[in-house]
N, C-alpha and C positions, 0 to 999 in steps of 0.2 A: 511478234510486233518487232519492225525491224529498227536496229538500234542504231546502225553505223552506216553513213554513205562510205562508199569508196573514196579514199583519201585522190586529192583532187591532182592532177598529172604534173609535175614540174614541165619546163621548159625543155623539147628534147635536144639534147646534145648535139651539135653537128658531127656526121661522121668524120673521121679523120685517122691519123695514125695512132691515135690513144683510144680509139672509140671501135669496137668490135661489135658492130650492126648485129650479125646474127646470135650473140650471147645475149646482148641485148633483147632481142625478140623472144627467144627461148624463154629468159624470165618472164617476158609478157605472157605467153602462152601459160606456163605455171602458175600465173597469178590470176588467169580467166578462171581455174577452179576457184568455188567456194561451196559455203553450206548451200546458198540458193542455186548454185549449178556446180553439183559434185560430179556429173557426167556429161559430156558434151559429145555432139557429133561434129565431124571436123568443120562441117558449114558454120554450126553454131560456134566453134573457136575461132574461127575465121573471123566469123562478124564481130566478136567480143575483142577481139584483139586489132584488127582492121589490117589484118594479113591476105593475102590471098589464100584461095583454095590451096595452090601449090606449095606455097610457103608454109602454111600451118603443116599441111600432112609431112614437108619434111622434116619439121620440129618434131611433130608429136611421134614419129618412128625412131626417131633419133632417142628421143625419150624413154621410149618404148624399149629401145635396144638396150638400154642403160639400165632398164628398168625402173624407172620412173614414173613410166606410165603403162598402163595396161589397157586392152581393149578388149571388146568380144564381137569386134568384126564392123561393128557401127559406133558403137559407146566407147569414148575414152574415158579413162577415171586415173588418180591419181594413185600410187604405192605408196605402202608404209614408209619407202624407203627414201621419198621427200624430206619424212623427219630429219635424216641426217643433216639436212643442210642447215635447220633450225637448232638443231643439237650442236651441232659445230660450235654456233655464237653462243650456245650456253655454255658449253663444255671451256670455250675461251674465257668466260668469265666466273671463273671458280667461286669468287663473292658471294653467288646465290647460293649455293649450298651452305656456305657458312651463315650466310643470313636466315635462313629458315629456321633453324632453332630459335633465334630472336621474334622471327615472325610468330612462332609458335607460343610462343611465352606472352607476349603481347595479347594473341586472341585468348588465352587462358584468363588471364586478366582483366580484358574487359569484356569480352564474353560476346566479340563480334568479329565479321571476317575481316581479313587482313590481306593487301596486295600491295607488290610492289611493280612499278609500270617504268619505261623511259619512252621516250617523246622520238615519232619518224613522222617527219613532215607535218602534215595536220593531224596526226592519231598519237593516240599512246599505244603502246604495245605491251602486253603483259608478259612480264619474266617471270613472277613467282605468285603463288597465291595460296593462302591457308583458308579455307572455308571454315565457317560454323551453321548457321541456318542458312537455310535457301532463301533469300529475299530479293534477289531479281528475277524476272521472267525470261531472263537468256542466260546463258550455261557461259562461262569464264573462266578461262583458262590461260595454260602459258601459250602465247603468241595471239591470244585475241584481240581486235583492236577496236577500238572507242573513239570518237571523238572527241580532241583535245579542249574545244570553246566550252564544252558544257560537263566537263568531268572536273574534281576537286585534282588530281595528278597534272593532267594535263593544263589547266589554268597556272598553278604552281610551276610546273614544267617551262612554260613560255612565259611566266615572268623572268627566267634567266635570262631570256635574248632581250635583245633593244627593239624598241618601242615599234621602229621602223620594220623589225624582223617579223615583230607580232602582227602586226597591222598586214603587211605581206602574206603571212600563212593564214589571217583568218579571210582574206581577200580570196584565197583559194579554195575556203572551204564550202561547201554547201550548209549554211546555218540555220538548219531545220528546227522547228519546234516540237520537241519530243513531248511536252508536257505543256499545263500554262504557265507554268513557272519559268521557260527555257529564255535566256536571254538570246538574241539573235540580232541586235543592233553591236554594230562594232564598235562605236562609241562607250556603249557602257560596258562590254566586252572588255575593252581596252583597260577601262577603271575598273576594274575585277582583279584584271590582272596586274595592275598596278597596286592597289589591296594586298596582294599575294606577296610580290616583290616586297613591300613595307614589310609586312607582319611574318614573313617566311612561314606562314602557312596558309592553307587555304580550305573554306568549307562550302560546298555545295548543297543545296536542298531541292531537293527533288525536281531537277533540271535534264536529267537524263531519263529518269524513271519515274512514276508516282507512287510517294512512299520511301523511296529512296534518298538516304541521306549520306554522304561521306565528307570525310576531313583528310587533307593529305599535310605531310610533314619532307621536307627536303631530306635527299642523300648525296652529300659533296663529296669531292676527292680533295686531296691535300693542298690544292689552290683554292678551293672554295668554289668551283666549278659544281654546278647540279647535274649529275648524271643521271638519276633515276629519281622517283618520287615513291614514298611508303604513303598507305592510307587505310583508315578502316571505314566501314562502310555500315550501317544501319538502319533499320525501319523508323522513320519520322515518328509513327505513331506511338512508339516506344520510348525512342530517345529523340528529344528535341533537340535544335540547335545549339540551345543555349548549354542545356546537360552534357551533351559532345565533347563543348569546348571547354567545360570547366571541369570534366570529370575525366574524359577519355584523351583529349590533344595531351597533357603534360608526360603521358604514359608513351604516347605515340611519337614526341618529339625525342623522347629518350632513348626510343629504339631506333630512329632514323639515326640519331647522332653515334649509336652503338655500332649501327650498320657503317656508318660513315668512317669509324675509325679502321673498319676493316680495309679500306679503300689505301 
């Protein structure tokens, strides 16, 4: 099951003294590799990025020389060294090492999976996850992306933005109905985001995947700005929205506050 569409591309900055186009194209080539395209030919990379074959070839050979890409002569694929780029972000945010014991304690208390994510354009990106039972048909881990509009953490993180910015990001999103419950109307989504803003938590019931229910709480810095979200995910046939709100939300909010104090 395909869970997330690629994030909409923001307007391209105009090349100038402060914009290195070749570097941007290199990142574009790296992002062209994914779970659905783990290895690609030169022509496939060029088509996926909109680059010429010659341009794509130069970038791929540069990445290969730096050991971020390997090739068997026809197909190119990323190497494990590419993880250095992601771990650089995580190592610059030591809060997640300190937050993990708090999340593990929460998982033991509620017996459901717990995750933390940040907002990136129209998606959420997982920065930490403590699973229990496998409740989703997709595998989630650090670096996984999901669309913000139909996830509890995504709606809560959007709630920290002005309405005009939320509408703008929703307009850049392919609002796909993953289940019969998924909201795809922009005005309805804005209303849900506004509700999350008022109550400072968000529950989403089976909008991303049938049977999956999740509830999120904010992680804020000392100024009150929401920097991440924490959620609990469970199975709807085992835990109703009412039960999750009444029995798990207090513990989730307490854990989110504890992590926020680390900031």
